[in-house]
C-alpha positions in Angstrom: 0.0 0.0 0.0 1.1 3.6 -0.7 2.4 5.5 2.3 -0.1 8.2 3.3 0.2 11.5 5.0 -1.1 11.1 8.6 -1.8 14.8 8.8 -3.9 14.6 5.6 -5.8 11.5 6.8 -6.7 13.3 10.0 -7.6 16.6 8.5 -9.9 15.1 5.9 -11.9 13.1 8.5 -13.9 15.1 11.0 -14.6 12.1 13.2 -12.2 9.2 13.0 -13.3 8.5 16.6 -10.4 6.9 18.5 -7.1 6.1 16.7 -3.8 4.3 17.2 -0.6 5.0 15.3 2.4 2.7 15.8 5.7 2.8 13.8 9.3 3.8 13.8 11.1 7.2 13.6 13.0 8.4 10.5 16.4 7.7 12.0 15.3 4.1 13.0 16.3 4.6 16.6 12.8 5.0 18.1 9.6 3.1 18.4 6.7 5.5 18.1 3.1 5.3 19.2 0.2 7.8 19.4 -3.4 7.3 20.7 -6.1 9.9 20.5 -9.8 10.1 21.6 -12.6 12.2 20.2 -16.1 12.8 21.3 -19.5 14.1 20.1 -21.5 13.9 23.4 -20.8 15.9 26.6 -20.0 12.7 28.4 -17.4 11.7 25.8 -15.9 15.1 25.7 -15.6 15.3 29.5 -12.4 13.4 29.6 -8.6 13.8 30.1 -5.6 11.5 30.0 -3.6 11.2 33.2 -0.4 9.2 33.8 -0.8 6.0 35.7 2.4 4.1 36.4 4.1 3.5 33.1 0.8 3.9 31.2 -2.1 6.3 31.2 -5.8 6.3 32.2 -8.8 8.3 31.1 -10.6 10.3 33.8 -13.5 12.7 33.9 -12.4 16.3 33.7 -15.5 17.3 35.7 -16.7 14.3 37.8 -20.1 16.0 38.4 -20.8 15.8 34.7 -19.9 12.1 34.3 -23.2 10.3 33.4 -21.9 6.9 32.3 -18.4 5.7 32.9 -18.8 2.5 30.9 -16.7 2.5 27.6 -15.1 5.8 28.3 -13.1 5.3 31.6 -10.3 2.8 31.1 -6.5 2.5 30.8 -5.5 3.0 27.1 -1.8 2.3 27.7 -0.1 -0.3 30.0 3.4 -1.7 30.0 4.2 -5.4 30.6 8.0 -5.9 30.7 9.3 -5.0 27.3 5.8 -4.8 25.8 3.7 -1.7 25.4 0.0 -2.2 25.0 -2.2 0.5 23.4 -6.0 0.1 23.0 -9.3 2.0 22.8 -10.9 0.3 25.7 -10.7 -1.9 28.8 -9.3 -4.7 26.6 -5.9 -3.2 27.5 -6.3 -5.1 30.8 -7.4 -8.2 29.0 -4.3 -8.2 26.9 -2.0 -7.4 29.8 -3.5 -10.2 31.9 -3.5 -12.7 29.0 0.1 -12.0 28.0 1.2 -12.2 31.6 -0.2 -15.8 31.5 1.9 -16.5 28.4 -0.9 -16.1 25.9 -0.2 -14.3 22.7 -1.6 -11.0 21.8 -4.2 -12.6 19.5 -5.1 -15.3 22.0 -5.6 -12.7 24.8 -8.3 -11.0 22.7 -10.3 -14.1 21.9 -12.6 -13.5 24.8 -13.5 -9.9 23.7 -15.7 -8.5 20.9 -16.6 -5.1 19.6 -18.2 -2.6 22.0 -21.9 -3.2 23.0 -23.0 0.3 21.9 -25.7 -0.4 19.3 -26.3 0.8 16.7 -22.7 1.8 16.2 -21.0 -1.4 17.5 -17.7 0.4 17.8 -14.7 -1.7 16.9 -12.2 -2.5 19.5 -8.7 -1.6 18.2 -5.5 -2.6 19.9 -1.8 -2.5 19.4 1.2 -4.2 21.0 4.8 -3.0 20.7 7.7 -5.4 21.5 11.2 -4.2 22.0 13.9 -6.8 22.9 17.7 -6.5 22.8 17.6 -3.8 20.2 14.9 -5.4 18.0 11.4 -4.0 17.5 8.2 -5.3 16.1 4.5 -4.6 16.6 1.1 -5.9 15.8 -2.4 -4.4 15.6 -5.9 -5.8 16.0 -9.4 -4.9 15.2 -12.5 -6.7 16.5 -15.5 -5.5 14.5 -19.2 -6.2 14.0 -19.8 -8.9 11.4 -23.4 -7.9 10.9 -26.4 -6.9 13.1 -24.3 -7.1 16.2 -24.5 -10.9 16.2 -21.1 -11.9 14.9 -17.5 -10.7 15.5 -14.9 -10.4 12.8 -11.3 -10.6 14.1 -8.3 -9.3 12.3 -4.6 -9.2 13.5 -1.8 -7.5 11.5 1.8 -8.2 12.5 4.7 -6.0 11.4 8.3 -7.4 11.5 11.3 -5.2 11.0 9.3 -1.9 10.6 10.6 0.6 8.0 12.2 3.8 9.2 9.9 6.8 9.0 6.8 4.6 8.6 3.9 3.5 10.8 0.4 2.2 10.6 -2.8 4.0 11.5 -6.1 2.3 12.6 -9.1 4.1 13.9 -12.7 3.3 14.9 -14.8 5.1 12.3 -14.6 5.9 8.6 -16.2 9.3 9.4 -19.1 11.0 11.1 -22.6 9.5 10.7 -25.5 7.9 12.5 -24.9 5.1 13.0 -21.1 5.7 12.9 -19.5 3.7 10.0 -16.9 1.3 11.3 -13.3 1.3 10.1 -12.7 -0.7 6.9 -9.7 -2.5 5.6 -6.2 -3.0 7.1 -4.2 -0.4 9.1 -3.0 2.5 6.8 0.7 2.9 6.2 1.6 6.5 7.2 4.7 8.6 7.3 6.3 9.4 10.7 8.7 12.4 11.0 10.1 14.8 13.5 10.9 14.6 17.2 8.3 13.8 19.8 7.2 17.4 20.2 6.9 18.0 16.5 5.0 14.8 16.0 2.7 15.5 18.9 1.9 19.0 17.6 1.3 17.7 14.1 -1.2 15.1 15.2 -3.0 17.4 17.6 -3.3 20.2 15.1 -4.6 17.9 12.4 -7.5 16.5 14.5 -10.9 18.2 14.2 -10.9 21.2 16.6 -14.5 20.6 17.8 -14.3 16.8 18.3 -10.8 16.2 19.6 -10.5 15.4 23.3 -7.1 14.0 24.3 -3.8 12.8 22.7 -1.0 10.6 24.1 2.4 10.1 22.3 5.3 8.0 23.3 8.8 7.6 21.8 10.7 4.5 23.0 14.5 4.2 22.5 14.9 0.8 20.8 18.4 0.2 22.1 17.7 1.0 25.7 13.9 0.7 26.2 13.8 4.2 27.8 11.0 6.4 26.8 9.5 9.9 26.9 5.8 10.7 26.6 3.5 13.6 25.9 -0.1 14.2 26.9 -2.4 16.8 25.4 -5.8 17.4 26.9 -8.2 19.9 25.3 -9.6 20.8 28.7 -6.2 21.7 30.0 -4.7 23.1 26.8 -5.7 26.6 27.5 
């Protein structure tokens, strides 16, 4: 597939929903990931990302306005040894617990399906980054409605020896609508460039100004496993 512009993909879609990008920096030294959330309702927009251990968690910006915590309060990012897990729901915990019991990424998700939010049946999207002794690979998964909310289609995509300056982008919705149209096809190859601050600003500035809520970016040094992260919350941006 042709490598796409991540900025263009984001700017031309007013509502991609939640999205995950995983890839490698241009110089080949860094594993890169980004996770963003968007919202249309007051409940969905009333969120921020906060650090929790080596990962992050969503929290209500104004707890008094939180009407339904299901599906919106969860840990999008957790770290298990040399593995970084990134997802759009509480399946982060499912993957963490499964892999801690020596299950594979794919096996860990066998007990999960798309979200029970009819009529949208939002896909569950997940990613796993594995860094070991200077080597790096990653995989992505989507669990989506197979029709009428009665069947689940499961797709896993594995990327060995990722190319420098390239990543893959998967998101929940093809665009705005009612019901929201689920993501179609395989993760999109996208270019990755700049340092962590430049990349963070590019992603945040490319997201729809009305619908964007929060963004998390992490750069992990492939040789050492050390990392740095950025969090941008619309409620705290000022």
